[in-house]
C-alpha atoms as one frame of an Amber mdcrd trajectory, in Angstrom:
protein
  -1.991   4.209 -33.262  -1.243   4.349 -29.693   1.008   6.721 -27.774   3.849
   5.580 -25.888   4.645   8.453 -23.155   8.390   8.943 -22.843  10.051   7.971
 -19.401  10.184  10.745 -16.553  12.969  11.492 -14.474  13.228  12.725 -11.068
  16.426  14.246  -9.329  17.477  12.933  -5.589  17.925  16.177  -3.403  20.338
  16.992  -0.893  17.799  15.049   1.203  17.991  12.275  -0.530  14.463  12.984
  -1.473  13.024  12.428  -4.879   9.367  13.906  -6.108   7.671  11.138  -8.045
   6.202  12.165 -11.337   2.070  12.188 -11.134   1.500  10.253 -13.857   3.584
   7.271 -12.454   1.860   7.931  -9.002  -1.855   7.847 -10.530  -0.615   4.489
 -13.124  -0.017   2.851  -9.774  -3.177   3.757  -7.479  -0.470   5.009  -4.872
  -1.676   8.640  -2.935  -0.557  10.778  -0.635  -0.069   9.462   2.969   0.120
   5.640   1.440   3.307   3.970   3.355   6.194   2.329   0.987   8.286  -0.478
   1.199  11.402   0.629  -0.586  14.191  -1.837  -1.717  17.179  -1.834  -3.683
  17.643  -4.066  -6.956  20.799  -4.095  -8.050  22.606  -0.739  -8.745  20.833
   1.975 -10.271  17.541   0.489  -9.188  15.132   1.175  -6.184  11.640  -0.350
  -5.738   8.608   1.185  -4.031   5.847  -1.054  -3.152   2.977  -0.127  -1.111
   3.331  -1.556   2.010   1.049  -4.741   2.957  -1.898  -3.747   5.724  -3.419
  -7.280   6.825  -5.577  -5.393   9.549  -7.559  -3.739   6.028  -7.044  -6.432
   4.053  -9.158  -8.773   6.219 -10.951  -6.721   8.670 -14.506  -7.904   7.873
 -13.726 -11.245   6.369 -15.631 -13.586   9.298 -18.677 -10.980   8.958 -21.749
 -13.431   9.242 -19.184 -16.732  10.565 -21.110 -16.048  14.344 -24.896 -15.964
  15.043 -25.712 -12.708  16.330 -24.960 -12.712  20.330 -22.210 -15.324  19.932
 -19.252 -13.807  20.237 -20.892 -12.039  23.441 -21.582 -15.414  24.955 -18.157
 -16.638  24.152 -17.332 -13.320  26.125 -18.577 -13.548  28.766 -17.050 -16.924
  29.405 -13.809 -15.032  29.690 -14.421 -13.027  32.661
């Protein structure tokens, strides 16, 4: 039989801060230092999503598209 965990609660502090339970963070892959996008989704509901980082997503995506030295030759044309 599968065990179902009870929902965890947290309290909003006087500075409007919360502490997210560790098991919820682990389940989502969110960790210390991650940037989150916060949006309201109706009364009593807040959605947290990791911020999209296009640089990280596409870094290295064009590897192998240019012959060795070809980009250097193109850059020399700019001068």
